[in-house]
N, C-alpha and C positions, 0 to 999 in steps of 0.2 A: 504494499500500500504505499504510494508516494506521499510525501508530507503535504499538508495543507499549503496552498499558495496564496499569497497576499494580492491585493488589488492591483498593484502595479507590475505583478508578475504574469500577466495575461499571456505573452509569448511563451513563457515557460510552461504554464499550464497546458496550453495547446500541445506541445511536444511530449509533455508527461502523458496525456491521454492518448497519444499516437503510440508511444512506447508501451503503455498498459494493454492497449488493443492487440499489438503485435506479440506481446508475451503471453497472451491467451491462446494464440494459435499453435498449431503442432510445430515442432522443431523441423526446419529445413534450412538448406544452405542459403537460398534467397532471403528468407526471413531473418536469419542470423546476420547476413550482411546488411539488410536494411535497419536491423536494430543497432548494429554498431554504428552506422552512419548518423542515426538519430540520436544516440547517446554523445557522439561527438559534437553534434550541433547544439545539443542541450547544454554542454559545458561552454561551448562558445558563446551562446546567448546569455547564459547565466554570468560568465565573466565579464561580457560587455555591460550588462545591465547593472551589475553590482559595482562596477569600476566608477559609475556616475551617479550614485544614490544621493538624493537630497537628504538634509537633516531629518525631515519628517519621515521619509522612507526608512532611515536608520532606526528611528523611534519605533516603527512597525516591525522592523526585523528583530530588534531587541525584545519586543513583546510576543513574538511568535509562539503560539501555544506549544509547539514542538521543541522549542529551543532547550537544549541540555541545561538541567538545573543541578543544584547541589548533590542530590541523591545520585544522579548519573555519575558525577565526578567522583564521588566516594566509591561508587561501585567499580570504576575503571582505575582510579589512581591511588586509592586509599584503603588497602587490605587491613583486616582485623579491626574494623571501626567497632567502637564502643560507645554507644550514645550516652550522654550524661543529660539528666533532666532537672528542672526546677531551679528557682532562684533563691530558695530557702527563707523567703519572706512572704510570698503570696501564692505563685501557682507555677505551673510549667506552661511556657508559651510555645505553641506548636508551629508558629511561624519562623522561629529561630531554632536552628539544630546545632548542637555542640557535641563533641565526642573525640576521644583519642583514638589514634590509628597509626598506621605505619605509612611512610613515604620513602620508597626505595630503601627499605630496611632500617630507616631512621624513625623513632617515635615522635609524633607531631600531635598538635591539637587542630582539629578542623571546626571552624566555626561558619555559619552562613545562614541566609534567608532561605525559606523554602516556600514556593507557591503553590504546589501541588500541580497534578496532571489532570485527572478527570474531576467532574463537578463536585463529587463527594470529598475528595481530598482537598480541593481548593477551599471548601467551606471549612474543613477541619484545620487547614493551614492559614485561614484568614487572608487568603490570596497574597500571602507574603507580607501583609502589614503587621509588623512586630508591635506588641504592647510593651509598657515600661518593664515588665517582668521578663521579657526576652533580653532586653539590653542588660538587666541586672544578672540574669543567667550567664549570658556571655562573659561579662566581667568576672563573675565568680569563677568560672571555669578557666578564664586566661590567668587569673592569679594562681590557680592549681599548676598551669602549664609553667608559669614562671618558677613557682616552687620546685618543680621536678625538671627544670631546665629543658622544657620541650619547645621548639619552635612552633609559632602559631600561624596556620595559614587560613586565610578569611576569604569567603566568597560572598560578594555583594550582588543582591538581585531582589530589589524591592521597589514598589512605587513610591513609598514614603512610610514613616511610622504611622501606626493607627491613630486616627484624629478623633476617635469616639469620646464621648464624655467620661466614660470609665477610665480611658487611658489618660486623660487629663488629671482626673481625680487622684490617680495613683502616681503622678508625677513623671510623665513621659519626658517633659524637658529637662527635668533634673537628672533623669536616669541617663539620657544622652550626653549631657554636660559632664556628668561623672565619668563615662566612659572616654570622652575626649581627653580629659585630664589625666585619668589613670592609664589609659593605653600608651600615653606619650612617655610615662615612666616606667612601663613594664621592662624588666631586664631580661628579655629573650628575643630573638629574631621574630619580626612579625612581616608577613608577607600579605598583600591584599590584591585580590583579583576581582575587578568589576566584570561580572559575567553576563549580566542582562540589563535591567534597569538599576541604575544608581540614583535613587530619587531622594533629594532633600536630606533633612537630618536623620531620616531613617536609615540611609545608607551610610552617612559620615559617622554614626553611632558605633560602627564597628570598622571603620575604614582608616584608622590612624595606624601607619605601619612604616617600616623601613624602605619598603618597595611597593609602589601602587602600580600594578599592571592592569591593562584593560584589554578585553577581546575586541577585535576589530570593529564589529557591529554593535557593541554594547553602547550604553549612554550614560552620562554621569552629569547630574545637574541640581542646582538649588531648588528647583520646582518642576513639576511635569509641564509640558508645553500647554496643555489644556488649562491648568491653573494660572500659568504666566498670561495666556491670552485673556482670561476672565479678568484678571486684575488690571492689566495694562490697557486692553481695548474694550473691556466690558462685553467681550464676544468671544466665547470659546471655539467658535468657527475659524478664528484667526490662529489656530494652533500650529498651522505650517509656518506662518510668519514667526511665531514665538519660537519654534524649534530652531530656526536659523539664527534668531537673535540671541539664544541661550548659549551658543558655542557649545553644545553638549555631546559632540561626536569625539571619537578617539583622537583624529588628527588635530582637531581644535585644542584638546586638553592636553596633548603632548607638546604642541607649540606653546602653550601657556605654562608648561612645566608643572601642571596639576597632577600628571601621571608621569611614570618614568619609562614606561614601554608599552607598545601595542602588540598584543599577541594576534598573530594572523589567523584567519579562519578559512575553512575549506571554501572552495568557489560556490557562491550561493548561500553563505552563511553557515553556522554551526549546526543548524536543524537538518541540513542536508546529508550530514556525515558526523554524527556525534562521535564516534570512535576516533576519526581523524583530528576532530576539534579538540578532544581530551588529550590526544598525543602531543599537540601543539602547546596546550597548557602545561603539560607535563614537563616539556622541555624547558619553557620559560621559567617555571617554578624551581626546577632543579637548578638551573644556572644562577637565578637570583638568590636562592637559599645559600648556595655555596659562597656567594660573594658576600652576603650579610653575616653568615656565621663565622667568616674568617676574620671579622673585626672583634676587637676587644669591647667590653661592655660600654666603657666611657666614651669611646669614639662612636659607636653605634647610636647611643642614645643622644649625644651631641648632634650628629648628622640628622637623626630623626627630628629633632626639635627644630634644627635650621630649615629643613625641608618645609615643614609646615609654617614657619614664620615668613619664609620666601612668599608663600602663596598669599598671605595677608598683604604683603607688600605690592604684589602684582594687582590686588584689588585697589589699593590706594593709587597706583600709578594709572589704572584705567579710569577712575574717577576724576583724577587731576588732568588727565589727557583729554 
């Protein structure tokens, strides 16, 4: 079954239907030749289309229902995963997953948002919108990782922190602020990978690290385009203009030094080949972890602090310019 296609992928959808029809026919030499030609054509069309995506189209790709999430990365990259639950204050937040695992035979902590796949799981995971207890759980387990000197690998994929009244009552702003402060001081290597949507403080609440990596078609922004359009233009239909103005794409963020590296994706996005996408993430994480782990604690913490201070300076230069 081919992955679901997006609105702008009409030429791809036509080719996928042709391929699917041919695959249903009996195997013959002419049929195999035609299939090979169609698949080659599909790769070319995908490559041309994805080389010129607009910011809004990148938003759609980042939100693709078949885009690989944290559970897929754990299955492919982190064997012996043991999940840890609860913040020891209120509850266990199912939108935030934490647990110890192995990464190339090295013990690590994995932390990240989970959106869910089918309707039932999406409701269970609150569509990736973490509540205060999710951020407190993440920090509690990160402190365990620091105690046992285990590197932390974070996967960011959330539209935002949950904005409901109960979230406010339990102090979501304070929970995120505490994470920003304490993650800056955790004495263990921290790698962050923005793998889907990096939305607002909900993303930043677990995204302080020594290296911030970002998949090629992920997004990372202070607000979703729809929310930005509603505030600036009083019209959520202006989401395409907002997406362009927000500079939320990986190339924009690399240029602004908000992220450190872009992780390439398979032609057509990670959802077309999750295994290949995971292999590319694996290579980037392995390289970055070796670089960060080679630093002594004092140097690593100083560089982490300077990295995020420079981001603040970039904001001042932008407003002054």
